[in-house]
C-alpha positions in Angstrom: 9.3 -4.9 16.2 10.6 -2.1 13.9 11.7 -3.0 10.4 14.3 -1.6 8.1 13.6 -0.7 4.4 15.4 -3.9 3.4 13.3 -6.1 5.7 10.1 -4.6 4.4 11.2 -5.2 0.8 12.1 -8.8 1.7 8.7 -9.4 3.1 6.7 -8.2 0.2 8.9 -8.7 -2.9 7.4 -11.2 -5.3 9.7 -14.1 -6.4 12.0 -12.8 -9.1 11.2 -9.1 -8.5 14.1 -6.6 -8.0 14.4 -6.0 -4.3 16.8 -3.1 -5.0 14.0 -1.3 -7.0 11.5 -1.9 -4.2 14.0 -0.5 -1.6 14.3 2.6 -3.8 10.5 2.9 -4.0 10.2 2.7 -0.2 12.8 5.4 0.2 11.0 7.5 -2.4 7.7 7.1 -0.6 9.5 8.2 2.6 10.8 11.3 0.9 7.3 12.0 -0.4 6.0 11.5 3.2 3.6 8.8 2.2 5.1 6.5 4.8 7.1 7.6 7.8 9.9 6.0 9.8 9.7 5.5 13.6 11.8 8.0 15.4 14.0 10.5 13.6 13.4 11.0 9.9 17.2 11.2 9.3 18.8 9.1 12.1 22.4 9.9 11.0 25.2 8.4 9.0 25.4 4.6 9.2 22.0 4.3 11.0 19.0 2.7 9.3 15.6 4.2 9.3 13.1 1.8 10.9 9.4 1.5 10.3 6.5 0.2 12.3 5.2 -3.2 11.0 1.9 -1.5 10.1 3.7 0.2 7.2 4.0 -3.1 5.4 0.3 -3.0 4.4 0.8 0.6 3.1 3.9 -0.4 1.1 2.0 -3.4 -0.5 -0.8 -1.0 -1.7 1.7 1.7 -2.8 3.7 -0.9 -4.7 0.6 -2.3 -6.5 -0.4 1.3 -7.5 3.2 2.1 -8.7 3.2 -1.1 -10.7 0.1 0.1 -12.5 1.8 3.5 -13.2 -0.3 5.6 -10.9 1.2 9.0 -10.1 2.2 9.9 -6.6 -0.7 12.3 -6.1 -3.3 9.6 -6.7 -1.3 7.2 -4.6 -1.5 9.7 -1.7 -5.2 10.1 -2.1 -5.9 6.4 -2.3 -3.6 5.7 0.7 -5.4 8.3 2.8 -8.7 6.6 2.1 -7.2 3.1 2.8 -5.8 4.2 6.1 -9.1 5.6 7.2 -10.7 2.2 6.6 -7.9 0.0 8.0 -9.4 -0.5 11.5 -12.3 -2.6 10.1 -10.2 -4.7 7.7 -9.2 -7.5 10.0 -12.8 -8.0 11.3 -14.1 -8.1 7.8 -11.4 -10.5 6.7 -12.3 -12.9 9.6 -15.8 -12.9 8.2 -14.6 -13.7 4.7 -15.5 -10.4 3.2 -13.6 -9.5 0.0 -12.2 -6.0 0.0 -11.4 -3.9 -3.0 -9.8 -0.5 -3.7 -11.2 1.0 -6.8 -9.8 4.1 -8.5 -12.1 5.5 -11.2 -11.9 8.2 -13.8 -15.2 9.9 -13.7 -16.4 12.6 -16.1 -15.7 15.2 -13.3 -12.3 13.8 -12.2 -10.7 10.8 -10.5 -12.2 9.1 -7.4 -10.8 6.4 -5.1 -13.0 4.4 -2.9 -13.1 1.1 -1.0 -15.9 -1.4 -1.3 -16.9 -4.9 -0.5 -17.7 -7.5 -3.1 -17.4 -7.5 -6.9 -18.6 -4.4 -8.7 -17.3 -1.4 -10.6 -18.8 2.1 -10.6 -21.1 2.1 -13.7 -20.4 5.9 -14.2 -16.6 5.3 -14.5 -14.9 5.9 -17.8 -12.0 3.9 -16.6 -11.4 1.9 -13.4 -8.5 0.2 -11.8 -9.5 -2.3 -9.1 -7.1 -3.7 -6.5 -8.2 -6.8 -4.7 -6.9 -6.0 -1.2 -7.9 -9.4 0.1 -5.8 -11.1 -2.5 -3.0 -8.6 -2.3 -2.5 -9.3 1.4 -3.1 -13.1 1.1 0.0 -15.2 1.4 2.2 -12.3 2.5 4.0 -12.5 5.8 2.9 -9.1 7.0 3.9 -9.8 10.6 7.4 -10.8 11.8 7.6 -14.5 12.2 
């Protein structure tokens, strides 16, 4: 069932977090084409954009990266990688595999990659690691 921006924000907002700020972020990510509504991009005055439920996972990841101060270009790169790996997530989660998104600063530039288990690239000068298993845990990603 399609979701509005407000419904997405309601699902993923942490207690005490500003839903208005999250709504604005979701709109920003739409303008930047990181996420896309279902149907028309601009449905018209008084009509809400709606999104497929699968976008909730993307918004969780984008929000975590934004909270860490990562720029939109790096968010786009990491999200592309994440989307490529999504088909195998659910199967791995059922087997209890822990999944991580790691964004490294290497001597030759930044790199984003997904991996299983606990490790950080030993060649990284800096690393930000997102525990995707934990990020999605306890979130109502699907409509109840």
